[in-house]
C-alpha positions in Angstrom: 11.3 -0.5 13.2 8.0 -0.2 11.4 5.3 1.9 12.8 1.5 1.3 12.4 -0.1 3.7 10.1 -3.5 2.1 9.4 -5.3 -1.0 8.3 -6.7 -2.8 5.2 -10.1 -4.5 5.3 -12.7 -5.8 2.9 -15.4 -3.2 2.1 -18.9 -4.1 3.0 -20.3 -2.2 -0.1 -19.4 -2.3 -3.8 -17.8 0.8 -5.3 -18.7 2.5 -8.5 -16.0 3.1 -11.0 -15.8 5.9 -13.8 -17.6 3.7 -16.3 -20.6 3.2 -13.8 -19.8 -0.5 -13.1 -19.8 -2.0 -9.6 -16.6 -3.3 -8.1 -15.8 -5.3 -5.1 -13.1 -3.5 -3.2 -10.8 -3.5 -0.1 -10.5 -0.3 2.0 -7.0 0.9 2.8 -6.9 3.4 5.6 -3.5 5.1 6.1 -2.9 8.2 8.1 -6.6 9.1 8.2 -7.0 8.9 4.4 -9.2 6.2 2.8 -8.3 4.5 -0.5 -9.7 1.5 -2.4 -8.1 -1.5 -4.2 -10.3 -3.6 -6.4 -10.5 -7.2 -5.2 -9.6 -8.8 -8.5 -6.4 -6.7 -8.7 -5.5 -7.3 -5.1 -5.8 -11.0 -5.6 -3.5 -10.9 -8.6 -1.0 -8.7 -6.7 -0.9 -11.0 -3.8 0.0 -14.0 -5.9 2.7 -11.9 -7.7 1.2 -11.7 -11.1 0.7 -8.1 -11.5 0.5 -4.7 -9.6 -2.7 -3.5 -8.2 -3.8 0.2 -8.5 -4.6 2.1 -5.4 -7.5 4.5 -6.0 -8.9 7.6 -4.3 -12.2 7.2 -2.8 -15.2 9.6 -2.8 -18.2 8.8 -0.7 -21.7 10.1 -1.6 -24.3 7.4 -0.5 -21.9 5.0 -2.2 -18.2 4.6 -2.7 -16.8 6.0 -5.9 -13.3 5.2 -7.4 -12.0 8.6 -8.5 -8.7 7.8 -10.1 -5.4 6.2 -9.3 -3.2 7.5 -6.5 -0.6 4.8 -6.2 0.4 1.2 -6.9 0.8 -1.9 -4.7 3.0 -4.9 -5.6 4.7 -7.8 -3.9 7.9 -7.2 -2.0 11.1 -8.9 -3.3 11.0 -11.3 -0.4 7.4 -12.2 -1.1 6.4 -11.7 2.4 4.6 -8.4 2.2 2.5 -6.3 -0.2 4.0 -2.8 -0.5 1.9 0.3 -1.3 3.7 3.2 -3.0 1.7 6.4 -3.4 2.3 9.2 -6.0 3.3 11.6 -3.1 6.2 9.3 -2.2 4.6 7.7 0.9 5.3 4.0 1.3 3.5 1.5 3.3 3.5 -2.3 3.7 1.3 -5.1 4.9 2.1 -8.6 5.7 1.0 -11.2 3.1 0.1 -13.6 5.9 -2.4 -11.1 7.6 -3.7 -9.9 4.3 -4.5 -13.5 3.2 -6.4 -14.1 6.5 -8.5 -11.1 5.7 -9.1 -12.3 2.2 -10.2 -15.7 3.6 -12.4 -13.9 6.2 -10.4 -15.3 9.1 -9.7 -11.8 10.3 -11.5 -8.6 10.0 -8.4 -6.3 9.1 -4.7 -6.4 8.5 -2.5 -3.7 10.0 -0.6 -1.5 7.5 2.8 -0.1 8.6 4.8 2.9 7.2 8.1 2.0 5.4 11.0 4.3 6.3 11.8 6.9 3.6 15.1 6.7 1.7 16.3 9.9 3.6 15.7 8.3 7.1 17.8 5.2 6.2 21.2 5.7 7.6 24.2 5.1 5.4 26.9 2.8 6.6 30.2 4.6 7.4 32.4 3.7 4.3 36.0 4.8 4.2 36.6 7.7 1.8 39.0 6.9 -0.9 41.7 9.3 -2.3 40.4 12.2 -4.2 36.7 11.9 -2.8 35.0 14.1 -0.3 32.4 13.1 2.1 29.1 15.0 1.8 27.2 16.3 4.8 23.7 15.2 5.1 21.0 17.1 6.9 
């Protein structure tokens, strides 16, 4: 079961990147931390063309893009956009609810935490001759 970890919404103000140019962005808030995704990259990611960068945000009278901290890409089923951060945290948002935000039909889309690889239980496969079963913590 997925647990809610935050939301994604359209930012009301434009962000300034390292070159000093203004960019329209979406705010991603997960577990109390704020990140930004450029609107142009998010649109391309939703339609499955490319991945979108997730960038750190610094706020000082304006929002500033301060470097990449993760990547977002469409899921293999095509029903969700997955966020993967450099620290290993993984989150997802439904494409249906994200498109509603992009069309201004909704103010935000909920973001859920994906289970980590260590929390996924392995099926009980029989041990073949000469193999040992390793204990997991």
